[in-house]
A tleap script that builds the chain and sets N, CA, C and O, in Angstrom:
source leaprc.protein.ff14SB
mol = sequence {
  NMET GLN PRO PRO ARG VAL GLN VAL VAL ALA
  GLY ASN PRO ASN GLU GLU GLU LEU ALA ALA
  LEU PHE ALA VAL VAL SER GLU ALA TYR VAL
  ARG GLU ALA GLU GLU ALA ILE ALA ASP ASP
  VAL ARG PRO SER ALA TRP SER ARG THR GLN
  ARG PRO LEU ARG ARG PRO LEU ARG ARG ASP
  ILE PRO TRP GLY ARG PHE ALA CGLY
}
set mol.1.N position { 0.849 -1.126 0.043 }
set mol.1.CA position { -0.012 0.023 -0.040 }
set mol.1.C position { 1.065 1.428 -0.026 }
set mol.1.O position { 2.047 1.665 0.677 }
set mol.2.N position { 0.500 2.105 -0.969 }
set mol.2.CA position { 1.273 3.328 -0.927 }
set mol.2.C position { 0.851 4.332 0.006 }
set mol.2.O position { -0.340 4.398 0.309 }
set mol.3.N position { 1.820 5.240 0.568 }
set mol.3.CA position { 1.194 6.081 1.677 }
set mol.3.C position { 0.408 7.250 0.780 }
set mol.3.O position { 0.717 7.365 -0.406 }
set mol.4.N position { -0.537 8.051 1.321 }
set mol.4.CA position { -1.226 8.790 0.963 }
set mol.4.C position { -0.490 9.896 0.541 }
set mol.4.O position { 0.596 10.158 1.059 }
set mol.5.N position { -1.161 10.824 -0.690 }
set mol.5.CA position { -0.236 11.921 -1.546 }
set mol.5.C position { -1.563 12.862 -1.322 }
set mol.5.O position { -2.747 12.575 -1.499 }
set mol.6.N position { -0.954 14.099 -0.869 }
set mol.6.CA position { -1.699 15.326 -0.502 }
set mol.6.C position { -1.083 16.466 -1.548 }
set mol.6.O position { 0.123 16.508 -1.791 }
set mol.7.N position { -1.963 17.309 -2.089 }
set mol.7.CA position { -1.260 18.268 -3.109 }
set mol.7.C position { -2.093 19.392 -2.596 }
set mol.7.O position { -3.305 19.286 -2.783 }
set mol.8.N position { -1.709 20.305 -2.066 }
set mol.8.CA position { -2.248 21.821 -1.706 }
set mol.8.C position { -2.502 22.570 -2.696 }
set mol.8.O position { -1.590 23.094 -3.335 }
set mol.9.N position { -3.599 22.721 -2.946 }
set mol.9.CA position { -3.707 23.607 -4.435 }
set mol.9.C position { -4.148 25.119 -4.271 }
set mol.9.O position { -4.327 25.899 -5.206 }
set mol.10.N position { -4.313 25.440 -2.745 }
set mol.10.CA position { -4.840 26.934 -2.652 }
set mol.10.C position { -4.517 27.346 -1.064 }
set mol.10.O position { -4.779 26.500 -0.209 }
set mol.11.N position { -4.063 28.379 -0.733 }
set mol.11.CA position { -3.778 28.644 0.581 }
set mol.11.C position { -2.322 28.266 0.692 }
set mol.11.O position { -1.515 28.094 -0.221 }
set mol.12.N position { -2.118 28.153 2.231 }
set mol.12.CA position { -0.792 28.076 2.719 }
set mol.12.C position { -0.916 27.390 4.104 }
set mol.12.O position { -0.707 28.035 5.132 }
set mol.13.N position { -1.266 26.049 4.128 }
set mol.13.CA position { -1.397 25.398 5.471 }
set mol.13.C position { -0.263 25.164 6.340 }
set mol.13.O position { 0.721 24.763 5.718 }
set mol.14.N position { -0.106 25.288 7.548 }
set mol.14.CA position { 1.004 24.903 8.345 }
set mol.14.C position { 1.121 23.422 8.768 }
set mol.14.O position { 0.394 22.578 8.244 }
set mol.15.N position { 2.028 23.100 9.710 }
set mol.15.CA position { 2.350 21.891 9.571 }
set mol.15.C position { 1.074 21.403 10.740 }
set mol.15.O position { 0.736 20.226 10.864 }
set mol.16.N position { 0.564 22.356 11.411 }
set mol.16.CA position { -0.376 21.880 12.730 }
set mol.16.C position { -1.824 21.509 11.747 }
set mol.16.O position { -2.570 20.556 11.972 }
set mol.17.N position { -1.972 22.389 10.763 }
set mol.17.CA position { -2.976 22.313 9.895 }
set mol.17.C position { -3.212 20.887 9.047 }
set mol.17.O position { -4.201 20.154 9.002 }
set mol.18.N position { -2.245 20.815 8.563 }
set mol.18.CA position { -1.887 19.746 7.687 }
set mol.18.C position { -2.026 18.306 8.313 }
set mol.18.O position { -2.525 17.332 7.750 }
set mol.19.N position { -1.400 18.361 9.802 }
set mol.19.CA position { -1.629 17.202 10.849 }
set mol.19.C position { -2.979 16.763 11.222 }
set mol.19.O position { -3.287 15.573 11.290 }
set mol.20.N position { -3.951 17.943 11.515 }
set mol.20.CA position { -5.108 17.985 11.794 }
set mol.20.C position { -6.068 17.386 10.591 }
set mol.20.O position { -7.086 16.730 10.813 }
set mol.21.N position { -5.620 17.689 9.409 }
set mol.21.CA position { -6.409 17.136 8.260 }
set mol.21.C position { -6.200 15.597 8.122 }
set mol.21.O position { -7.099 14.856 7.725 }
set mol.22.N position { -4.920 15.152 8.487 }
set mol.22.CA position { -4.567 13.626 8.196 }
set mol.22.C position { -5.128 13.025 9.466 }
set mol.22.O position { -5.335 11.812 9.482 }
set mol.23.N position { -5.417 13.833 10.633 }
set mol.23.CA position { -5.686 12.852 11.597 }
set mol.23.C position { -7.361 12.402 11.349 }
set mol.23.O position { -7.867 11.296 11.538 }
set mol.24.N position { -8.206 14.046 10.713 }
set mol.24.CA position { -9.470 13.456 10.423 }
set mol.24.C position { -9.599 12.646 9.435 }
set mol.24.O position { -10.380 11.705 9.575 }
set mol.25.N position { -8.939 12.787 8.310 }
set mol.25.CA position { -9.187 11.694 7.287 }
set mol.25.C position { -8.734 10.225 7.538 }
set mol.25.O position { -9.331 9.208 7.183 }
set mol.26.N position { -7.769 10.299 8.099 }
set mol.26.CA position { -7.284 9.013 8.747 }
set mol.26.C position { -8.352 8.173 9.338 }
set mol.26.O position { -8.718 7.049 8.996 }
set mol.27.N position { -8.851 9.064 10.453 }
set mol.27.CA position { -9.971 8.095 11.279 }
set mol.27.C position { -11.450 8.167 10.508 }
set mol.27.O position { -12.418 7.538 10.935 }
set mol.28.N position { -11.502 8.962 9.389 }
set mol.28.CA position { -12.853 8.421 8.740 }
set mol.28.C position { -12.565 7.291 7.824 }
set mol.28.O position { -13.372 6.417 7.507 }
set mol.29.N position { -11.209 7.405 7.391 }
set mol.29.CA position { -10.982 6.254 6.445 }
set mol.29.C position { -10.996 4.923 7.249 }
set mol.29.O position { -11.435 3.919 6.690 }
set mol.30.N position { -10.486 4.848 8.681 }
set mol.30.CA position { -10.535 3.621 9.361 }
set mol.30.C position { -12.014 3.206 9.847 }
set mol.30.O position { -12.388 2.044 10.009 }
set mol.31.N position { -12.733 4.283 10.037 }
set mol.31.CA position { -13.990 3.802 10.851 }
set mol.31.C position { -14.971 3.184 9.277 }
set mol.31.O position { -15.721 2.212 9.369 }
set mol.32.N position { -14.811 3.797 8.205 }
set mol.32.CA position { -15.540 3.305 6.969 }
set mol.32.C position { -14.815 2.157 6.708 }
set mol.32.O position { -15.576 1.368 6.148 }
set mol.33.N position { -13.593 1.629 6.855 }
set mol.33.CA position { -13.242 0.449 6.440 }
set mol.33.C position { -13.713 -0.853 7.524 }
set mol.33.O position { -14.012 -1.984 7.143 }
set mol.34.N position { -13.698 -0.503 8.586 }
set mol.34.CA position { -14.187 -1.347 9.784 }
set mol.34.C position { -15.721 -1.557 9.427 }
set mol.34.O position { -16.302 -2.599 9.728 }
set mol.35.N position { -16.249 -0.661 8.866 }
set mol.35.CA position { -17.968 -0.833 8.784 }
set mol.35.C position { -18.032 -1.494 7.346 }
set mol.35.O position { -19.024 -2.166 7.063 }
set mol.36.N position { -17.209 -1.359 6.608 }
set mol.36.CA position { -17.495 -2.117 5.161 }
set mol.36.C position { -17.596 -3.565 5.218 }
set mol.36.O position { -16.762 -4.233 5.831 }
set mol.37.N position { -18.589 -4.082 4.601 }
set mol.37.CA position { -18.950 -5.513 4.646 }
set mol.37.C position { -19.291 -6.004 3.355 }
set mol.37.O position { -20.432 -5.772 2.957 }
set mol.38.N position { -18.474 -6.667 2.600 }
set mol.38.CA position { -18.843 -7.269 1.205 }
set mol.38.C position { -19.516 -8.180 1.306 }
set mol.38.O position { -19.310 -9.161 2.020 }
set mol.39.N position { -20.583 -7.948 0.475 }
set mol.39.CA position { -21.742 -9.132 0.568 }
set mol.39.C position { -21.192 -10.425 -0.300 }
set mol.39.O position { -20.465 -10.430 -1.294 }
set mol.40.N position { -21.650 -11.255 0.250 }
set mol.40.CA position { -21.148 -12.844 -0.183 }
set mol.40.C position { -22.098 -13.218 -1.077 }
set mol.40.O position { -23.269 -13.538 -0.873 }
set mol.41.N position { -21.425 -13.138 -2.184 }
set mol.41.CA position { -21.956 -13.613 -3.636 }
set mol.41.C position { -21.961 -15.085 -3.719 }
set mol.41.O position { -20.914 -15.721 -3.835 }
set mol.42.N position { -22.985 -15.567 -3.669 }
set mol.42.CA position { -23.025 -16.734 -4.215 }
set mol.42.C position { -24.062 -17.342 -5.256 }
set mol.42.O position { -25.267 -17.096 -5.215 }
set mol.43.N position { -23.434 -18.188 -6.220 }
set mol.43.CA position { -23.967 -18.468 -7.379 }
set mol.43.C position { -25.546 -19.316 -7.104 }
set mol.43.O position { -25.739 -20.291 -6.378 }
set mol.44.N position { -26.402 -18.673 -7.832 }
set mol.44.CA position { -27.965 -19.418 -7.683 }
set mol.44.C position { -27.934 -20.595 -7.940 }
set mol.44.O position { -26.978 -21.027 -8.585 }
set mol.45.N position { -28.959 -21.450 -7.516 }
set mol.45.CA position { -28.883 -22.816 -7.976 }
set mol.45.C position { -29.024 -23.006 -9.456 }
set mol.45.O position { -28.525 -23.987 -10.007 }
set mol.46.N position { -29.727 -22.040 -10.146 }
set mol.46.CA position { -29.847 -22.157 -11.269 }
set mol.46.C position { -28.571 -22.161 -12.378 }
set mol.46.O position { -28.305 -22.877 -13.343 }
set mol.47.N position { -27.967 -21.083 -11.797 }
set mol.47.CA position { -26.569 -20.641 -12.639 }
set mol.47.C position { -25.538 -21.914 -12.460 }
set mol.47.O position { -24.779 -22.311 -13.343 }
set mol.48.N position { -25.679 -22.545 -10.967 }
set mol.48.CA position { -24.552 -23.810 -11.029 }
set mol.48.C position { -24.978 -24.959 -11.783 }
set mol.48.O position { -24.143 -25.758 -12.206 }
set mol.49.N position { -26.333 -25.119 -12.005 }
set mol.49.CA position { -26.699 -26.281 -12.638 }
set mol.49.C position { -26.605 -26.232 -14.185 }
set mol.49.O position { -26.688 -27.301 -14.790 }
set mol.50.N position { -26.441 -25.096 -14.860 }
set mol.50.CA position { -26.418 -24.964 -16.167 }
set mol.50.C position { -25.111 -25.199 -16.898 }
set mol.50.O position { -24.009 -24.794 -16.526 }
set mol.51.N position { -25.405 -25.979 -18.100 }
set mol.51.CA position { -23.879 -26.191 -18.559 }
set mol.51.C position { -23.566 -25.356 -19.423 }
set mol.51.O position { -24.419 -24.850 -20.152 }
set mol.52.N position { -22.195 -25.038 -19.504 }
set mol.52.CA position { -21.637 -24.122 -20.706 }
set mol.52.C position { -22.264 -24.117 -22.061 }
set mol.52.O position { -22.823 -25.181 -22.329 }
set mol.53.N position { -22.309 -23.307 -22.874 }
set mol.53.CA position { -22.803 -23.388 -24.074 }
set mol.53.C position { -21.682 -24.225 -24.717 }
set mol.53.O position { -20.508 -24.258 -24.346 }
set mol.54.N position { -22.210 -24.859 -25.687 }
set mol.54.CA position { -21.301 -25.951 -26.789 }
set mol.54.C position { -20.627 -25.129 -27.708 }
set mol.54.O position { -20.873 -23.931 -27.853 }
set mol.55.N position { -19.732 -25.797 -28.363 }
set mol.55.CA position { -19.021 -24.881 -29.383 }
set mol.55.C position { -19.714 -24.895 -30.781 }
set mol.55.O position { -20.530 -25.812 -30.878 }
set mol.56.N position { -19.618 -24.268 -31.663 }
set mol.56.CA position { -20.420 -24.321 -32.714 }
set mol.56.C position { -20.189 -25.566 -33.639 }
set mol.56.O position { -19.139 -26.201 -33.542 }
set mol.57.N position { -21.046 -25.873 -34.427 }
set mol.57.CA position { -20.730 -27.215 -35.057 }
set mol.57.C position { -19.907 -26.807 -36.148 }
set mol.57.O position { -20.020 -25.747 -36.764 }
set mol.58.N position { -18.858 -27.945 -36.403 }
set mol.58.CA position { -18.098 -27.616 -37.529 }
set mol.58.C position { -18.511 -28.070 -39.064 }
set mol.58.O position { -18.603 -29.242 -39.429 }
set mol.59.N position { -18.699 -27.115 -39.744 }
set mol.59.CA position { -19.447 -27.267 -41.091 }
set mol.59.C position { -18.545 -28.177 -41.983 }
set mol.59.O position { -19.094 -28.863 -42.845 }
set mol.60.N position { -17.250 -28.220 -41.832 }
set mol.60.CA position { -16.275 -28.903 -42.866 }
set mol.60.C position { -16.252 -30.412 -42.803 }
set mol.60.O position { -15.810 -31.142 -43.691 }
set mol.61.N position { -16.780 -30.800 -41.651 }
set mol.61.CA position { -17.051 -32.032 -41.370 }
set mol.61.C position { -18.374 -32.792 -41.945 }
set mol.61.O position { -19.442 -32.516 -41.398 }
set mol.62.N position { -18.369 -33.607 -42.872 }
set mol.62.CA position { -19.402 -34.164 -43.320 }
set mol.62.C position { -20.188 -35.126 -42.257 }
set mol.62.O position { -19.533 -35.939 -41.604 }
set mol.63.N position { -21.498 -35.028 -42.108 }
set mol.63.CA position { -22.200 -35.810 -41.104 }
set mol.63.C position { -23.093 -37.038 -42.042 }
set mol.63.O position { -24.243 -36.856 -42.441 }
set mol.64.N position { -22.390 -38.141 -42.252 }
set mol.64.CA position { -23.019 -39.288 -43.218 }
set mol.64.C position { -23.831 -38.635 -44.227 }
set mol.64.O position { -23.449 -37.734 -44.973 }
set mol.65.N position { -24.970 -39.158 -44.188 }
set mol.65.CA position { -26.006 -38.761 -45.618 }
set mol.65.C position { -26.489 -37.286 -45.355 }
set mol.65.O position { -27.191 -36.705 -46.183 }
set mol.66.N position { -26.092 -36.699 -44.179 }
set mol.66.CA position { -26.688 -35.163 -44.157 }
set mol.66.C position { -25.697 -34.141 -44.511 }
set mol.66.O position { -25.865 -32.941 -44.290 }
set mol.67.N position { -24.486 -34.734 -45.160 }
set mol.67.CA position { -23.482 -33.636 -45.770 }
set mol.67.C position { -24.174 -32.838 -46.682 }
set mol.67.O position { -25.070 -33.417 -47.297 }
set mol.68.N position { -23.988 -31.648 -46.932 }
set mol.68.CA position { -24.583 -30.506 -47.509 }
set mol.68.C position { -23.758 -29.731 -48.321 }
set mol.68.O position { -24.200 -28.718 -48.863 }
savepdb mol mol.pdb
quit
């Protein structure tokens, strides 16, 4: 994980103001990360039982009397 990168585009904050900004943003990030829960996505019974699509028929191989 890369350290956060901050670019000040306006104003001239001092070290104390930047430290306060980092403290607030870091705390908000930690709180959000703790509360974030990914949904356990399970395939439905329908999708588990489906067979994959077959490959297209090869038209260059004759099929007995039905070669066309």
